[in-house]
C-alpha positions in Angstrom: -45.3 -15.6 26.4 -47.4 -18.0 24.4 -45.4 -21.1 23.6 -42.5 -20.4 26.0 -41.3 -22.8 28.6 -41.9 -21.6 32.2 -40.1 -22.3 35.4 -42.4 -20.2 37.6 -45.9 -18.8 37.6 -48.5 -17.4 40.0 -51.9 -18.5 41.3 -53.3 -15.6 39.3 -51.8 -17.0 36.1 -53.6 -20.3 36.8 -56.9 -18.5 37.5 -56.5 -16.5 34.3 -56.0 -19.7 32.3 -52.6 -18.7 30.9 -50.6 -21.7 32.3 -50.8 -24.8 30.1 -49.1 -28.2 29.8 -47.7 -28.7 26.3 -46.9 -32.3 25.2 -43.7 -32.3 23.1 -42.6 -35.9 23.2 -44.1 -36.9 19.8 -46.5 -39.8 18.9 -47.6 -41.9 21.9 -49.4 -44.6 19.9 -53.0 -45.7 20.3 -53.0 -46.0 24.2 -53.0 -43.1 26.7 -49.7 -42.1 28.3 -48.7 -40.3 31.5 -46.4 -37.6 32.6 -45.8 -35.8 35.9 -44.0 -32.8 37.3 -43.5 -31.2 40.7 -44.2 -27.7 41.9 -42.4 -26.0 44.8 -44.7 -23.4 46.5 -43.5 -20.1 47.8 -45.3 -17.4 49.9 -47.3 -20.1 51.6 -50.8 -19.4 52.9 -53.4 -21.5 54.6 -55.0 -22.1 51.1 -52.3 -24.7 50.4 -53.4 -27.3 52.9 -54.0 -31.1 52.7 -55.8 -32.7 55.6 -55.1 -29.7 57.7 -51.4 -29.7 57.0 -49.8 -26.9 55.0 -47.6 -28.1 52.1 -44.7 -26.7 50.2 -44.6 -29.1 47.2 -47.2 -30.5 44.9 -46.8 -33.4 42.5 -49.0 -33.2 39.4 -49.8 -36.1 37.1 -50.8 -35.5 33.5 -52.9 -38.0 31.5 -52.0 -37.8 27.8 -54.8 -39.0 25.5 -53.9 -40.3 22.0 -54.9 -38.3 18.9 -55.4 -40.1 15.7 -53.3 -37.8 13.6 -51.0 -40.1 11.6 -51.8 -41.5 8.1 -51.1 -45.2 7.6 -47.8 -46.1 6.0 -48.3 -48.7 3.2 -45.7 -51.2 2.1 -46.0 -53.0 -1.2 -43.5 -55.9 -1.6 -43.4 -58.9 -3.9 -45.3 -58.9 -7.2 -48.4 -61.0 -6.7 -48.1 -64.0 -9.1 -51.3 -65.8 -10.3 -51.8 -68.5 -12.8 -54.0 -67.6 -15.8 -57.7 -68.3 -14.9 -56.9 -69.0 -11.3 -56.6 -66.9 -8.1 -53.9 -66.0 -5.6 -53.9 -65.0 -2.0 -52.8 -61.4 -1.2 -50.4 -61.8 1.7 -48.5 -59.3 3.9 -45.4 -59.9 1.7 -47.4 -58.3 -1.1 -49.3 -55.6 0.7 -49.1 -54.4 4.3 -49.6 -51.2 6.3 -48.9 -49.8 9.7 -50.1 -46.8 11.7 -48.6 -45.8 15.0 -51.9 -44.5 16.4 -54.3 -47.1 15.0 -54.7 -50.8 15.5 -53.0 -52.3 12.4 -55.7 -54.8 11.7 -58.4 -52.1 11.6 -56.7 -50.1 8.8 -59.1 -50.0 5.9 -57.8 -50.2 2.3 -60.1 -48.8 -0.4 -59.6 -49.8 -4.0 -59.7 -46.6 -6.1 -59.0 -48.2 -9.5 -60.1 -51.8 -10.0 -58.0 -54.5 -11.7 -58.8 -54.8 -15.4 -58.0 -58.6 -15.9 -59.7 -59.8 -12.8 -61.0 -58.7 -9.4 -60.3 -58.7 -5.7 -62.5 -60.9 -3.4 -62.8 -61.3 0.3 -63.6 -64.9 1.2 -64.6 -64.2 4.8 -68.3 -64.0 5.7 -70.0 -60.6 5.6 -70.7 -59.1 9.0 -73.7 -60.8 10.5 -73.6 -63.7 8.0 -72.0 -67.1 7.9 -71.9 -67.3 4.1 -68.6 -66.8 2.4 -68.2 -63.9 -0.1 -66.1 -66.0 -2.5 -66.6 -64.9 -6.1 -67.9 -61.5 -5.2 -65.8 -58.4 -6.1 -65.0 -56.1 -3.2 -64.0 -52.4 -3.2 -62.4 -52.4 0.3 -60.7 -54.7 2.8 -58.8 -54.4 6.1 -55.2 -55.2 6.8 -56.7 -57.7 9.3 -58.4 -59.4 6.3 -55.0 -59.7 4.6 -53.2 -61.1 7.6 -56.0 -63.6 8.1 -55.7 -64.9 4.5 -59.1 -63.7 3.3 -58.1 -61.5 0.3 -57.6 -63.0 -3.1 -57.0 -61.6 -6.6 -59.1 -63.6 -9.1 -57.8 -63.7 -12.7 -61.0 -64.2 -14.8 -60.5 -62.2 -18.0 -58.4 -64.4 -20.3 -60.5 -65.9 -23.1 -59.3 -64.6 -26.5 -56.3 -62.9 -24.8 -53.1 -63.8 -23.0 -52.8 -61.2 -20.2 -49.4 -61.1 -18.6 -50.0 -58.4 -15.9 -52.6 -56.5 -14.0 -52.8 -54.1 -11.1 -55.2 -52.3 -8.9 -54.8 -48.9 -7.1 -55.8 -48.4 -3.4 -55.4 -46.0 -0.5 -55.4 -47.0 3.2 -57.1 -45.0 5.9 -57.6 -45.1 9.6 -60.7 -44.2 11.5 -60.0 -40.4 11.6 -59.8 -40.6 8.6 -56.2 -40.0 7.5 -55.3 -41.4 4.1 -52.1 -42.9 2.7 -50.8 -41.9 -0.7 -52.4 -43.8 -3.6 -50.5 -47.1 -4.2 -50.5 -49.9 -6.8 -50.3 -53.6 -6.2 -48.7 -55.2 -9.3 -49.8 -58.6 -10.4 -48.0 -61.0 -12.7 -50.2 -63.4 -14.8 -48.5 -66.6 -16.0 -49.3 -69.8 -17.7 -49.2 -73.0 -15.6 -45.6 -73.9 -16.6 -44.4 -70.3 -16.1 -46.1 -70.2 -12.7 -44.3 -73.3 -11.6 -40.9 -72.0 -12.8 -41.4 -68.6 -11.1 -42.1 -70.3 -7.7 -39.0 -72.5 -8.1 -36.9 -69.4 -8.7 -38.4 -67.6 -5.8 -37.7 -70.6 -3.5 -34.0 -70.5 -4.2 
């Protein structure tokens, strides 16, 4: 029966295509895996020969290929603190993601709602260029960019107002694509003195 575990089958079953290997061990990650099993043969005939010798047991090896089926899991940690009119690096303690079947550094995070009191920049050069993208708002970045220290929040909307907070919304995706749930990164905007005191408190 379809979906039932078997302990015996016939050559005819194989020829009819009704015998299948079913992988049940869960997620294997981003690299191929292997499995194996042995078959004991009964009612032997000359068809079961290897190098002219009749055999009564066959060992089969199964190559299990990864399937990119899992969505990234996003972790938002500390509030990102930035001094008014300045910028602050987005670090893994603020925003991180993992995916069991994708290289973590290749996970792409797409900003779905931009910050209102500033913008996100990627200071690394654009692909194929040596020029930094400092000062240019971006709508996406990778977790690799975060880990390499390329992603900054730039607080540039403050004349005539005293903003104290900001945030932007994003989702992270792998190459499949599988999307994470929408997530916010919260940003605290402080004056110079407040910024200094906050960091003293955090260091204790």
